[in-house]
C-alpha positions as protocol buffer text, in pm:
chain_id: "A"
residue {
  index: 1
  type: MET
  ca { x: 225 y: 2318 z: -1631 }
}
residue {
  index: 2
  type: ASN
  ca { x: 287 y: 1937 z: -1532 }
}
residue {
  index: 3
  type: SER
  ca { x: 248 y: 1795 z: -1182 }
}
residue {
  index: 4
  type: CYS
  ca { x: 520 y: 1561 z: -1032 }
}
residue {
  index: 5
  type: ARG
  ca { x: 243 y: 1442 z: -791 }
}
residue {
  index: 6
  type: SER
  ca { x: 140 y: 1084 z: -823 }
}
residue {
  index: 7
  type: LYS
  ca { x: -228 y: 1004 z: -862 }
}
residue {
  index: 8
  type: TYR
  ca { x: -390 y: 708 z: -652 }
}
residue {
  index: 9
  type: GLU
  ca { x: -675 y: 506 z: -645 }
}
residue {
  index: 10
  type: VAL
  ca { x: -856 y: 533 z: -300 }
}
residue {
  index: 11
  type: VAL
  ca { x: -938 y: 169 z: -184 }
}
residue {
  index: 12
  type: SER
  ca { x: -1199 y: 150 z: 100 }
}
residue {
  index: 13
  type: PRO
  ca { x: -1047 y: 4 z: 412 }
}
residue {
  index: 14
  type: GLN
  ca { x: -1388 y: -142 z: 509 }
}
residue {
  index: 15
  type: SER
  ca { x: -1323 y: -516 z: 446 }
}
residue {
  index: 16
  type: VAL
  ca { x: -969 y: -509 z: 592 }
}
residue {
  index: 17
  type: ASN
  ca { x: -1094 y: -358 z: 878 }
}
residue {
  index: 18
  type: ASP
  ca { x: -1386 y: -620 z: 907 }
}
residue {
  index: 19
  type: SER
  ca { x: -1139 y: -896 z: 896 }
}
residue {
  index: 20
  type: ILE
  ca { x: -882 y: -742 z: 1136 }
}
residue {
  index: 21
  type: ARG
  ca { x: -1120 y: -594 z: 1390 }
}
residue {
  index: 22
  type: TYR
  ca { x: -1068 y: -868 z: 1672 }
}
residue {
  index: 23
  type: ASP
  ca { x: -730 y: -986 z: 1549 }
}
residue {
  index: 24
  type: VAL
  ca { x: -496 y: -921 z: 1850 }
}
residue {
  index: 25
  type: SER
  ca { x: -192 y: -1139 z: 1687 }
}
residue {
  index: 26
  type: ILE
  ca { x: -142 y: -838 z: 1451 }
}
residue {
  index: 27
  type: MET
  ca { x: 136 y: -668 z: 1609 }
}
residue {
  index: 28
  type: SER
  ca { x: 302 y: -435 z: 1354 }
}
residue {
  index: 29
  type: PRO
  ca { x: 239 y: -233 z: 1050 }
}
residue {
  index: 30
  type: ALA
  ca { x: 415 y: -487 z: 821 }
}
residue {
  index: 31
  type: GLU
  ca { x: 133 y: -735 z: 917 }
}
residue {
  index: 32
  type: VAL
  ca { x: -133 y: -463 z: 850 }
}
residue {
  index: 33
  type: MET
  ca { x: 9 y: -439 z: 501 }
}
residue {
  index: 34
  type: ARG
  ca { x: 26 y: -803 z: 460 }
}
residue {
  index: 35
  type: VAL
  ca { x: -352 y: -827 z: 530 }
}
residue {
  index: 36
  type: ILE
  ca { x: -398 y: -563 z: 267 }
}
residue {
  index: 37
  type: TYR
  ca { x: -152 y: -702 z: 6 }
}
residue {
  index: 38
  type: LEU
  ca { x: 15 y: -1033 z: 17 }
}
residue {
  index: 39
  type: PHE
  ca { x: 362 y: -967 z: -58 }
}
residue {
  index: 40
  type: PRO
  ca { x: 653 y: -1189 z: -135 }
}
residue {
  index: 41
  type: ASP
  ca { x: 964 y: -1184 z: 117 }
}
residue {
  index: 42
  type: ASN
  ca { x: 1205 y: -1085 z: -145 }
}
residue {
  index: 43
  type: ASN
  ca { x: 1455 y: -778 z: -267 }
}
residue {
  index: 44
  type: SER
  ca { x: 1146 y: -686 z: -512 }
}
residue {
  index: 45
  type: VAL
  ca { x: 949 y: -517 z: -211 }
}
residue {
  index: 46
  type: VAL
  ca { x: 1013 y: -219 z: -29 }
}
residue {
  index: 47
  type: LEU
  ca { x: 818 y: -189 z: 296 }
}
residue {
  index: 48
  type: ASP
  ca { x: 850 y: 126 z: 547 }
}
residue {
  index: 49
  type: TRP
  ca { x: 646 y: 334 z: 793 }
}
residue {
  index: 50
  type: LYS
  ca { x: 658 y: 600 z: 996 }
}
residue {
  index: 51
  type: GLN
  ca { x: 454 y: 703 z: 1304 }
}
residue {
  index: 52
  type: LEU
  ca { x: 274 y: 1029 z: 1282 }
}
residue {
  index: 53
  type: LYS
  ca { x: 235 y: 1307 z: 1483 }
}
residue {
  index: 54
  type: LYS
  ca { x: -126 y: 1187 z: 1586 }
}
residue {
  index: 55
  type: PRO
  ca { x: -63 y: 921 z: 1875 }
}
residue {
  index: 56
  type: ASN
  ca { x: -36 y: 526 z: 1749 }
}
residue {
  index: 57
  type: THR
  ca { x: -130 y: 654 z: 1406 }
}
residue {
  index: 58
  type: TYR
  ca { x: 120 y: 514 z: 1122 }
}
residue {
  index: 59
  type: LYS
  ca { x: 177 y: 567 z: 748 }
}
residue {
  index: 60
  type: ILE
  ca { x: 282 y: 261 z: 598 }
}
residue {
  index: 61
  type: THR
  ca { x: 438 y: 256 z: 223 }
}
residue {
  index: 62
  type: LEU
  ca { x: 504 y: -52 z: 28 }
}
residue {
  index: 63
  type: VAL
  ca { x: 634 y: -74 z: -320 }
}
residue {
  index: 64
  type: HIS
  ca { x: 642 y: -420 z: -498 }
}
residue {
  index: 65
  type: SER
  ca { x: 834 y: -397 z: -832 }
}
residue {
  index: 66
  type: ASN
  ca { x: 975 y: -605 z: -1103 }
}
residue {
  index: 67
  type: LEU
  ca { x: 651 y: -794 z: -1121 }
}
residue {
  index: 68
  type: GLU
  ca { x: 601 y: -1121 z: -1324 }
}
residue {
  index: 69
  type: ASP
  ca { x: 321 y: -902 z: -1526 }
}
residue {
  index: 70
  type: ASP
  ca { x: 365 y: -847 z: -1896 }
}
residue {
  index: 71
  type: SER
  ca { x: 238 y: -475 z: -1846 }
}
residue {
  index: 72
  type: VAL
  ca { x: 237 y: -371 z: -1508 }
}
residue {
  index: 73
  type: GLU
  ca { x: 593 y: -317 z: -1340 }
}
residue {
  index: 74
  type: ALA
  ca { x: 509 y: -220 z: -998 }
}
residue {
  index: 75
  type: TYR
  ca { x: 250 y: -132 z: -728 }
}
residue {
  index: 76
  type: LYS
  ca { x: 279 y: 117 z: -447 }
}
residue {
  index: 77
  type: TYR
  ca { x: 32 y: 122 z: -166 }
}
residue {
  index: 78
  type: ILE
  ca { x: 32 y: 398 z: 98 }
}
residue {
  index: 79
  type: VAL
  ca { x: -185 y: 294 z: 408 }
}
residue {
  index: 80
  type: TYR
  ca { x: -303 y: 513 z: 702 }
}
residue {
  index: 81
  type: ALA
  ca { x: -359 y: 307 z: 1010 }
}
residue {
  index: 82
  type: GLU
  ca { x: -427 y: 321 z: 1404 }
}
residue {
  index: 83
  type: TYR
  ca { x: -321 y: 90 z: 1679 }
}
residue {
  index: 84
  type: ASN
  ca { x: -505 y: 120 z: 2008 }
}
residue {
  index: 85
  type: GLY
  ca { x: -286 y: -113 z: 2198 }
}
residue {
  index: 86
  type: MET
  ca { x: -452 y: -432 z: 2092 }
}
residue {
  index: 87
  type: THR
  ca { x: -606 y: -399 z: 1752 }
}
residue {
  index: 88
  type: TRP
  ca { x: -562 y: -202 z: 1422 }
}
residue {
  index: 89
  type: ARG
  ca { x: -787 y: 7 z: 1215 }
}
residue {
  index: 90
  type: VAL
  ca { x: -689 y: 118 z: 882 }
}
residue {
  index: 91
  type: THR
  ca { x: -831 y: 446 z: 808 }
}
residue {
  index: 92
  type: LYS
  ca { x: -701 y: 512 z: 416 }
}
residue {
  index: 93
  type: ILE
  ca { x: -545 y: 309 z: 146 }
}
residue {
  index: 94
  type: LYS
  ca { x: -423 y: 438 z: -163 }
}
residue {
  index: 95
  type: ARG
  ca { x: -302 y: 252 z: -433 }
}
residue {
  index: 96
  type: THR
  ca { x: -113 y: 353 z: -783 }
}
residue {
  index: 97
  type: HIS
  ca { x: 80 y: 135 z: -1013 }
}
residue {
  index: 98
  type: ARG
  ca { x: 352 y: 209 z: -1296 }
}
residue {
  index: 99
  type: CYS
  ca { x: 393 y: -1 z: -1647 }
}
residue {
  index: 100
  type: TRP
  ca { x: 676 y: -135 z: -1808 }
}
residue {
  index: 101
  type: GLU
  ca { x: 854 y: 95 z: -2071 }
}
residue {
  index: 102
  type: ASN
  ca { x: 635 y: 37 z: -2398 }
}
residue {
  index: 103
  type: ARG
  ca { x: 355 y: -56 z: -2218 }
}
residue {
  index: 104
  type: GLY
  ca { x: 180 y: 263 z: -2080 }
}
residue {
  index: 105
  type: HIS
  ca { x: 301 y: 521 z: -1832 }
}
residue {
  index: 106
  type: THR
  ca { x: 608 y: 457 z: -1629 }
}
residue {
  index: 107
  type: ARG
  ca { x: 543 y: 705 z: -1372 }
}
residue {
  index: 108
  type: TRP
  ca { x: 297 y: 617 z: -1062 }
}
residue {
  index: 109
  type: GLY
  ca { x: -65 y: 699 z: -1193 }
}
residue {
  index: 110
  type: ILE
  ca { x: -375 y: 498 z: -1226 }
}
residue {
  index: 111
  type: LYS
  ca { x: -432 y: 458 z: -1612 }
}
residue {
  index: 112
  type: LYS
  ca { x: -432 y: 100 z: -1702 }
}
residue {
  index: 113
  type: CYS
  ca { x: -109 y: -57 z: -1877 }
}
residue {
  index: 114
  type: TYR
  ca { x: -140 y: -250 z: -2188 }
}
């Protein structure tokens, strides 16, 4: 049986947290994501977030597609972050990608594109 679940690479949030620990200028989940992945402001990016049941905790999702890359077509990040009213702390970062047609897998995964 094939699974429809995407495979993700888990990325350590330590360096992100080190850089934002005292940064009170970060006010939104979008700004947290921009620290993790510097994305362009255009229609190739879909950015969304929702507040989870745990107070002040967010799930932030970014999909950047139509990349100017000859093998990778898109990146997807899923980030979990907490806001204490002044600063943010990232608790988990998951990353996946998909390849262009004929360059590898075209579903979200972690295998390299060629």
